[in-house]
FIDO-612848 format. One line per 5 residues: number of its first residue (from 1); for each residue z negated, x negated, y of N, C-alpha, C, O. Coordinates in pm, whole numbers. Layout:
NUM) Z,X,Y,Z,X,Y,Z,X,Y,Z,X,Y  ...
This chain:
1) -1952,-749,1589,-1820,-800,1623,-1722,-684,1642,-1710,-598,1555  -1654,-682,1753,-1552,-581,1778,-1418,-633,1727,-1376,-741,1768  -1351,-560,1638,-1224,-608,1583,-1111,-597,1685,-1123,-527,1785  -1002,-666,1657,-881,-652,1737,-777,-569,1665,-683,-518,1727  -793,-554,1532,-694,-478,1454,-765,-400,1344,-854,-452,1277
6) -724,-276,1327,-773,-189,1219,-660,-170,1120,-551,-124,1156  -684,-204,993,-585,-186,888,-643,-91,784,-753,-113,734  -571,13,752,-622,107,654,-519,147,550,-403,172,581  -565,153,428,-488,212,318,-477,362,344,-550,417,427  -386,428,274,-368,571,292,-432,653,180,-542,706,197
11) -364,663,67,-410,750,-41,-545,706,-95,-564,590,-134  -639,800,-96,-773,771,-144,-863,707,-41,-982,689,-65  -807,673,74,-885,607,180,-881,687,309,-978,755,342  -771,681,381,-757,760,503,-726,906,470,-778,997,535  -641,926,370,-601,1062,333,-705,1124,241,-771,1055,163
16) -718,1254,251,-807,1327,162,-746,1338,24,-629,1305,4  -823,1386,-71,-778,1389,-210,-657,1478,-231,-581,1459,-326  -637,1576,-142,-519,1662,-153,-397,1602,-82,-293,1667,-73  -411,1480,-31,-300,1413,35,-288,1442,183,-199,1389,249  -376,1525,237,-369,1559,379,-446,1458,463,-530,1383,412
21) -416,1457,591,-490,1375,686,-555,1469,786,-488,1554,845  -685,1453,805,-757,1545,893,-729,1515,1039,-691,1404,1075  -748,1617,1122,-732,1597,1266,-836,1496,1316,-809,1421,1409  -952,1495,1254,-1056,1399,1293,-1007,1256,1273,-1030,1170,1358  -939,1231,1161,-888,1096,1134,-777,1059,1232,-772,946,1281
26) -689,1154,1261,-582,1130,1358,-642,1096,1495,-600,1001,1561  -740,1174,1536,-803,1153,1667,-872,1016,1673,-865,948,1775  -938,977,1563,-1009,849,1561,-913,732,1574,-939,638,1648  -801,738,1502,-704,630,1510,-639,624,1649,-614,516,1702  -611,740,1705,-554,742,1841,-652,685,1942,-613,612,2033
31) -780,719,1926,-881,669,2019,-894,518,2008,-911,449,2109  -887,466,1888,-891,320,1868,-772,254,1937,-787,152,2004  -654,312,1918,-535,257,1982,-546,264,2134,-508,170,2204  -597,376,2185,-614,392,2329,-713,291,2386,-705,254,2503  -806,246,2301,-905,147,2343,-849,5,2342,-918,-90,2378
36) -723,-9,2299,-659,-139,2302,-656,-214,2170,-614,-330,2165  -701,-149,2062,-700,-215,1932,-568,-183,1861,-515,-72,1871  -517,-282,1789,-398,-259,1707,-437,-178,1583,-547,-195,1529  -348,-91,1539,-369,-19,1414,-245,-34,1328,-133,-35,1378  -267,-45,1198,-154,-55,1105,-192,11,974,-302,-7,923
41) -99,88,920,-117,148,790,-66,50,686,43,-4,700  -145,27,581,-108,-69,477,-118,4,344,-227,37,298  -4,30,281,0,125,172,93,84,59,186,5,79  67,138,-59,160,121,-171,279,215,-158,380,198,-225  266,315,-71,375,412,-54,504,344,-8,500,243,61
46) 618,399,-47,745,349,6,765,399,148,697,493,190  855,338,224,877,380,362,906,529,379,859,590,474  983,587,287,1024,727,305,904,822,303,913,934,353  792,779,246,673,863,241,587,851,366,480,912,374  631,773,463,554,755,587,600,846,700,527,866,796
51) 720,900,689,775,979,799,686,1098,834,673,1134,951  625,1159,734,539,1275,760,408,1237,827,332,1323,871  380,1105,835,256,1057,896,281,986,1029,198,908,1075  395,1014,1090,430,947,1217,325,973,1324,303,889,1411  259,1088,1317,159,1123,1419,28,1046,1401,-61,1054,1486
56) 16,973,1291,-109,903,1262,-110,762,1319,-216,712,1359  5,697,1323,10,556,1358,-14,534,1506,-1,626,1587  -49,409,1541,-77,374,1680,47,359,1764,155,404,1725  32,297,1878,143,289,1973,261,210,1919,376,239,1952  234,111,1836,346,34,1778,412,108,1663,530,87,1635
61) 338,195,1597,396,275,1489,439,193,1369,542,222,1308  361,90,1334,399,0,1225,323,32,1098,202,57,1101  394,31,988,332,47,857,383,-64,764,501,-99,766  293,-117,685,328,-212,579,329,-131,450,227,-76,409  446,-124,387,466,-33,274,497,-110,145,524,-230,146
66) 490,-37,34,527,-96,-94,442,-215,-131,492,-313,-187  311,-208,-99,219,-319,-126,261,-449,-57,231,-558,-105  330,-436,56,368,-554,133,515,-587,127,559,-681,193  593,-513,50,736,-544,36,817,-504,158,920,-565,186  772,-402,232,850,-351,345,764,-342,471,647,-305,465
71) 825,-378,584,769,-344,715,851,-227,767,974,-227,762  778,-127,818,847,-5,857,804,40,995,685,52,1023  901,65,1081,878,123,1212,883,275,1192,990,334,1178  765,337,1191,757,478,1157,825,565,1261,895,661,1227  806,533,1387,863,615,1494,1016,615,1488,1080,719,1507
76) 1074,498,1462,1220,488,1460,1279,505,1320,1401,503,1302  1190,522,1220,1232,536,1080,1325,421,1041,1436,441,991  1275,301,1066,1358,181,1046,1280,74,972,1171,35,1014  1336,26,862,1279,-89,792,1322,-215,867,1441,-237,890  1225,-298,904,1261,-420,977,1209,-546,909,1196,-652,972
81) 1181,-534,781,1143,-652,703,1134,-616,557,1076,-514,521  1192,-700,469,1190,-677,325,1158,-807,254,1218,-911,283  1064,-802,160,1037,-914,70,1074,-868,-70,996,-799,-134  1191,-905,-117,1243,-852,-243,1217,-944,-361,1189,-1063,-345  1226,-886,-481,1213,-962,-604,1350,-1018,-640,1448,-943,-641
86) 1361,-1147,-670,1492,-1201,-709,1552,-1122,-826,1481,-1081,-918  1682,-1100,-819,1747,-1014,-919,1731,-1067,-1061,1713,-988,-1153  1736,-1198,-1080,1721,-1250,-1215,1579,-1228,-1268,1559,-1213,-1388  1483,-1226,-1178,1345,-1199,-1219,1330,-1054,-1261,1264,-1024,-1361  1389,-962,-1185,1387,-821,-1222,1445,-801,-1361,1385,-734,-1445
91) 1562,-860,-1386,1628,-845,-1515,1542,-900,-1629,1531,-837,-1734  1482,-1015,-1608,1401,-1077,-1713,1275,-996,-1742,1238,-978,-1858  1208,-947,-1637,1085,-870,-1656,1116,-738,-1727,1044,-700,-1820  1222,-670,-1686,1260,-544,-1750,1290,-568,-1898,1246,-491,-1983  1364,-672,-1928,1397,-704,-2066,1271,-728,-2150,1259,-674,-2260
96) 1180,-807,-2097,1061,-842,-2174,966,-723,-2193,907,-707,-2299  953,-640,-2090,867,-522,-2105,927,-423,-2204,855,-363,-2283  1058,-405,-2200,1122,-315,-2296,1100,-365,-2439,1073,-287,-2530  1112,-495,-2455,1101,-554,-2589,958,-553,-2641,934,-523,-2759  861,-587,-2554,723,-601,-2598,640,-474,-2584,536,-460,-2648
101) 686,-381,-2500,614,-254,-2482,717,-140,-2491,756,-84,-2388  761,-107,-2611,865,-4,-2628,826,128,-2561,710,167,-2560  927,194,-2504,903,321,-2438,878,311,-2289,856,412,-2223  881,189,-2235,858,170,-2092,981,211,-2012,1094,174,-2045  957,288,-1907,1064,329,-1817,1048,264,-1681,938,223,-1645
106) 1157,255,-1606,1157,178,-1482,1219,255,-1365,1306,340,-1383  1172,221,-1247,1232,266,-1122,1222,151,-1023,1149,54,-1047  1294,161,-913,1293,53,-815,1294,110,-674,1379,192,-640  1197,66,-594,1198,98,-451,1283,-7,-382,1255,-127,-389  1389,38,-314,1484,-51,-249,1492,-14,-101,1442,90,-59
111) 1553,-101,-21,1558,-72,122,1638,53,153,1622,113,260  1724,94,60,1806,213,83,1759,333,-1,1833,430,-16  1638,326,-56,1583,440,-128,1543,408,-271,1545,293,-314  1508,513,-343,1458,498,-480,1570,510,-582,1658,595,-569  1565,425,-683,1653,435,-799,1565,441,-922,1460,377,-926
116) 1606,516,-1022,1522,531,-1141,1607,553,-1265,1716,611,-1258  1556,507,-1376,1618,540,-1503,1595,687,-1534,1497,746,-1488  1684,745,-1610,1677,888,-1637,1544,926,-1700,1487,1030,-1665  1492,845,-1792,1366,874,-1859,1250,874,-1759,1160,957,-1767  1252,780,-1665,1148,770,-1564,1156,890,-1469,1053,949,-1435
121) 1275,925,-1428,1293,1034,-1333,1247,1168,-1390,1204,1256,-1316  1256,1183,-1521,1222,1311,-1583,1073,1342,-1576,1034,1458,-1590  989,1241,-1555,844,1264,-1557,778,1236,-1422,655,1234,-1413  857,1216,-1318,802,1190,-1186,873,1272,-1080,993,1300,-1091  800,1311,-976,865,1371,-860,954,1267,-794,922,1148,-794
126) 1065,1312,-738,1156,1215,-677,1234,1281,-564,1246,1403,-560  1287,1200,-473,1363,1256,-361,1497,1310,-406,1547,1276,-514  1554,1396,-323,1683,1457,-357,1793,1353,-368,1888,1371,-444  1782,1244,-291,1887,1143,-293,1860,1032,-395,1913,921,-382  1778,1061,-494,1749,964,-599,1877,915,-666,1966,994,-697
131) 1885,785,-688,1994,726,-765,1944,708,-908,1841,644,-930  2014,764,-1005,1973,751,-1144,2068,658,-1219,2186,644,-1185  2014,596,-1321,2090,499,-1399,2031,491,-1540,1911,512,-1556  2112,461,-1641,2056,446,-1775,1969,321,-1789,1882,316,-1876  1993,221,-1704,1914,97,-1709,1903,41,-1569,2004,17,-1503
136) 1782,19,-1522,1759,-18,-1383,1826,-150,-1346,1866,-169,-1232  1838,-241,-1442,1896,-371,-1412,2047,-365,-1388,2107,-463,-1344  2109,-250,-1417,2252,-236,-1394,2286,-214,-1247,2400,-234,-1206  2187,-174,-1168,2211,-148,-1026,2207,-279,-948,2106,-350,-949  2315,-310,-881,2323,-437,-808,2359,-418,-661,2393,-514,-592
141) 2352,-293,-612,2397,-266,-476,2288,-286,-371,2318,-283,-252  2163,-308,-413,2055,-327,-316,1943,-407,-381,1922,-401,-502  1872,-481,-298,1761,-562,-351,1641,-472,-382,1627,-363,-328  1555,-522,-470,1438,-447,-516,1314,-499,-444,1277,-615,-459  1251,-411,-366,1127,-449,-301,1008,-434,-393,918,-518,-395
146) 1009,-325,-472,902,-302,-567,959,-241,-693,1029,-140,-687  931,-302,-807,972,-252,-937,858,-169,-995,744,-215,-998  888,-49,-1039,788,41,-1097,811,52,-1247,924,68,-1293  702,44,-1323,712,57,-1468,603,151,-1517,491,149,-1466  636,234,-1615,538,326,-1671,565,344,-1819,680,350,-1863
151) 456,354,-1896,469,379,-2039,378,494,-2077,256,481,-2069  436,608,-2119,356,727,-2149,275,716,-2277,193,803,-2306  298,611,-2356,229,597,-2484,97,521,-2474,23,512,-2572  68,466,-2357,-54,389,-2337,-136,450,-2224,-82,519,-2137  -267,425,-2227,-349,467,-2114,-315,381,-1993,-252,276,-2006
156) -358,426,-1875,-331,351,-1753,-382,208,-1765,-309,112,-1739  -509,193,-1806,-569,60,-1814,-499,-27,-1916,-479,-147,-1893  -462,32,-2030,-393,-45,-2134,-259,-96,-2084,-224,-213,-2103  -183,-8,-2019,-51,-50,-1975,-57,-153,-1864,20,-249,-1864  -147,-135,-1769,-159,-233,-1661,-196,-369,-1718,-144,-471,-1675
161) -286,-370,-1815,-329,-497,-1875,-213,-566,-1946,-189,-685,-1926  -140,-491,-2030,-33,-554,-2106,84,-590,-2015,148,-693,-2034  113,-507,-1915,221,-539,-1822,190,-666,-1745,279,-748,-1722  66,-683,-1706,26,-804,-1634,44,-927,-1722,88,-1032,-1675  11,-913,-1849,27,-1025,-1943,175,-1060,-1961,212,-1177,-1962
166) 259,-959,-1976,402,-983,-2000,468,-1042,-1875,548,-1135,-1885  436,-989,-1759,497,-1038,-1634,453,-1181,-1605,533,-1262,-1559  327,-1212,-1632,277,-1348,-1610,285,-1389,-1465,253,-1311,-1375  327,-1513,-1442,333,-1564,-1305,468,-1544,-1238,495,-1602,-1133  555,-1463,-1299,687,-1439,-1242,685,-1339,-1126,777,-1335,-1045
171) 579,-1259,-1118,566,-1158,-1014,420,-1115,-1009,337,-1164,-1086  390,-1023,-918,254,-971,-903,252,-826,-949,334,-745,-908  156,-794,-1037,139,-658,-1085,17,-597,-1016,-92,-653,-1022  37,-483,-951,-72,-414,-881,-87,-274,-936,5,-219,-996  -205,-216,-915,-232,-79,-959,-300,-6,-845,-408,-44,-802
176) -235,100,-795,-290,176,-684,-348,309,-728,-390,390,-645  -349,333,-860,-402,459,-911,-298,568,-922,-332,684,-946  -172,533,-905,-63,633,-905,-7,653,-1044,88,585,-1083  -63,745,-1118,-4,791,-1244,28,684,-1345,129,693,-1414  -56,582,-1357,-34,479,-1458,80,385,-1427,128,315,-1516
181) 124,381,-1304,235,294,-1267,190,149,-1252,91,120,-1185  264,59,-1315,252,-83,-1284,348,-108,-1169,469,-87,-1182  295,-153,-1055,374,-174,-934,396,-324,-919,303,-399,-891  519,-367,-938,552,-509,-952,623,-557,-826,725,-501,-784  567,-663,-766,623,-721,-644,653,-868,-665,608,-929,-762
186) 731,-924,-574,765,-1066,-582,640,-1152,-566,540,-1108,-507  646,-1272,-617,536,-1367,-601,505,-1382,-452,595,-1401,-370  377,-1375,-419,335,-1391,-280,338,-1265,-199,297,-1265,-82  385,-1155,-257,393,-1028,-184,273,-941,-220,265,-887,-331  181,-929,-127,65,-842,-141,40,-775,-6,100,-811,95
191) -48,-678,-7,-89,-618,120,-147,-725,212,-121,-727,332  -226,-815,152,-292,-918,232,-192,-1011,298,-203,-1041,417  -94,-1058,221,4,-1152,276,86,-1087,387,112,-1148,490  128,-962,363,208,-892,465,127,-868,591,178,-884,702  1,-829,574,-84,-806,691,-111,-936,765,-112,-938,888
196) -132,-1045,691,-155,-1175,755,-35,-1217,837,-50,-1271,946  86,-1193,784,206,-1228,858,219,-1148,987,258,-1202,1091  187,-1019,980,195,-934,1099,90,-977,1202,118,-982,1321  -30,-1006,1154,-137,-1050,1245,-99,-1182,1313,-126,-1201,1431  -37,-1272,1238,3,-1400,1295,102,-1379,1409,95,-1448,1511
201) 194,-1285,1392,291,-1258,1498,225,-1198,1622,272,-1217,1734  115,-1127,1601,42,-1067,1713,-62,-1162,1771,-124,-1131,1873  -83,-1277,1705,-184,-1372,1751,-326,-1326,1721,-418,-1355,1798  -344,-1254,1609,-475,-1202,1571,-524,-1276,1446,-452,-1285,1347  -647,-1327,1452,-705,-1399,1341,-761,-1300,1238,-798,-1188,1272
206) -767,-1344,1112,-819,-1258,1005,-962,-1214,1031,-1001,-1104,991  -1039,-1297,1098,-1178,-1261,1126,-1189,-1145,1225,-1295,-1085,1239  -1079,-1114,1293,-1078,-1005,1391,-1019,-876,1334,-982,-785,1409  -1010,-870,1201,-952,-754,1133,-1061,-677,1058,-1144,-737,990  -1059,-544,1073,-1137,-456,987,-1038,-385,895,-940,-328,941
211) -1065,-390,763,-973,-330,666,-1047,-228,580,-1163,-247,544  -977,-119,548,-1033,-10,467,-948,9,341,-825,4,348  -1013,30,226,-937,52,104,-1020,116,-5,-1139,141,11  -951,144,-118,-1021,211,-229,-980,163,-368,-1052,188,-464  -866,95,-381,-816,61,-514,-793,-89,-529,-790,-162,-430
216) -776,-137,-655,-760,-281,-678,-646,-345,-600,-653,-463,-567  -539,-269,-571,-430,-331,-494,-470,-359,-349,-398,-427,-277  -587,-306,-308,-639,-335,-174,-725,-462,-171,-756,-513,-63  -763,-513,-286,-858,-624,-291,-813,-747,-212,-893,-801,-136  -688,-795,-226,-649,-913,-148,-664,-892,2,-708,-982,74
221) -628,-773,50,-642,-742,193,-788,-738,233,-825,-790,338  -871,-677,152,-1012,-662,185,-1084,-796,186,-1171,-819,270  -1049,-883,94,-1121,-1011,86,-1083,-1107,198,-1156,-1202,224  -971,-1084,264,-929,-1172,375,-973,-1121,511,-974,-1196,609  -1010,-994,519,-1045,-936,649,-1183,-983,694,-1269,-1016,612
226) -1202,-983,826,-1332,-1020,880,-1441,-927,830,-1550,-971,795  -1411,-796,827,-1499,-698,765,-1415,-605,679,-1305,-566,718  -1466,-572,562,-1393,-485,470,-1480,-365,435,-1600,-378,410  -1417,-249,434,-1488,-124,410,-1431,-55,286,-1312,-21,281  -1516,-35,187,-1479,45,70,-1529,186,94,-1647,207,121
231) -1439,284,83,-1485,422,92,-1568,453,-32,-1552,390,-136  -1658,550,-20,-1756,576,-126,-1692,613,-259,-1752,593,-365  -1569,666,-255,-1499,705,-377,-1416,592,-436,-1336,615,-526  -1433,470,-386,-1347,358,-426,-1371,316,-570,-1473,347,-631  -1273,243,-622,-1281,182,-755,-1400,86,-759,-1429,22,-658
236) -1469,74,-873,-1586,-15,-882,-1558,-159,-838,-1645,-222,-778  -1439,-210,-866,-1407,-347,-825,-1405,-359,-672,-1444,-462,-617  -1359,-255,-606,-1353,-256,-459,-1493,-244,-401,-1528,-313,-306  -1573,-157,-459,-1711,-140,-413,-1790,-270,-426,-1878,-299,-345  -1758,-347,-529,-1831,-472,-554,-1793,-583,-457,-1872,-674,-433
241) -1673,-576,-400,-1622,-686,-318,-1636,-661,-169,-1661,-755,-93  -1620,-537,-125,-1618,-507,18,-1750,-544,86,-1857,-534,25  -1742,-588,210,-1862,-625,284,-1941,-503,330,-2061,-512,354  -1873,-388,344,-1937,-268,397,-1890,-145,320,-1790,-149,249  -1965,-36,334,-1928,93,277,-1897,192,387,-1953,185,497
246) -1808,284,356,-1779,397,445,-1793,524,363,-1781,519,241  -1818,638,427,-1819,763,351,-1687,785,277,-1588,718,306  -1687,878,184,-1570,904,101,-1452,954,183,-1467,999,296  -1335,944,123,-1214,989,193,-1220,1136,229,-1173,1175,336  -1277,1219,142,-1287,1361,172,-1392,1392,278,-1402,1505,325
251) -1470,1291,316,-1566,1305,425,-1518,1230,550,-1597,1203,641  -1390,1196,552,-1329,1126,666,-1399,995,698,-1432,965,813  -1422,916,591,-1498,792,605,-1442,693,704,-1517,629,777  -1309,679,709,-1248,587,805,-1277,636,947,-1316,557,1033  -1260,764,970,-1284,820,1103,-1429,804,1144,-1458,767,1258
256) -1522,831,1052,-1664,817,1082,-1695,674,1127,-1767,653,1225  -1641,576,1056,-1666,436,1088,-1606,398,1223,-1669,328,1302  -1484,445,1250,-1420,414,1378,-1491,482,1495,-1500,426,1604  -1541,602,1473,-1616,671,1578,-1742,591,1614,-1778,580,1732  -1807,537,1513,-1927,456,1538,-1891,329,1615,-1963,288,1705
261) -1778,268,1577,-1732,149,1648,-1707,180,1794,-1751,105,1882  -1638,289,1822,-1607,325,1959,-1733,359,2038,-1744,328,2157  -1827,423,1971,-1952,458,2039,-2030,333,2079,-2085,327,2188  -2033,234,1990,-2102,109,2023,-2030,36,2135,-2095,-19,2224  -1898,34,2131,-1822,-35,2234,-1843,29,2370,-1855,-40,2471
266) -1849,161,2373,-1872,233,2498,-2011,203,2552,-2030,183,2672  -2109,201,2461,-2248,175,2502,-2265,34,2556,-2352,10,2640  -2182,-58,2508,-2195,-198,2549,-2124,-229,2680,-2144,-335,2738  -2041,-135,2726,-1965,-159,2850,-2061,-161,2970,-2158,-85,2974  -2036,-248,3069,-2118,-251,3189,-2112,-117,3262,-2005,-57,3275
271) -2224,-73,3309,-2231,57,3378,-2215,35,3529,-2218,131,3606
């Protein structure tokens, strides 16, 4: 089956372990786009982290960011869709995590940039225009697309587990492997839901999608795609669910798979 759309995660999947993207991967995605297939980057990264990858995206230049919270036009550096967490839900979740998991710090990805509590900012890299606050719930000037929580006193697995229990059904907790961060989105906001919405607008069925990923936050997207590819370095849960395997990210696994697709398509063309 030849897909109509290629969706790929970035960190740990398309990007190498040092965060770079190889020329081979860039060339493969461009060749896919030139062949008439849609391409979209689907990532936990916030929009501001996509600008350096403008040369990677296809002709439409669309990225789904923040685990589905933002649609971003990379070429124009413009957010054109936001799925935010209701403010009362943000306040309640922050209160309960502080109370039940002491020492938890918070930040928020918003349509106008990152805001973080002073404690959170002290242990993470952040942009120069970071907005700092003693308490994240005090900021009311912009909606929250993704709430970030971290607790330095627990292991990654411990904190993700307890954060998921505390949040319950009020929001979705995802883990992309980024420094023990619990990445909290509004109910119904996942990579899969955002990608499905974009595909619907393009008139593309889920069965015509090939998706690539490596971490648990990719699972909803991978399970809905017509074919799903786990890179060899993927999390065990991803390896167990994906329909197919690709070489590791440091071996340009996405590019290798797309090159094979293009080679088969070329061979099948009438001579």
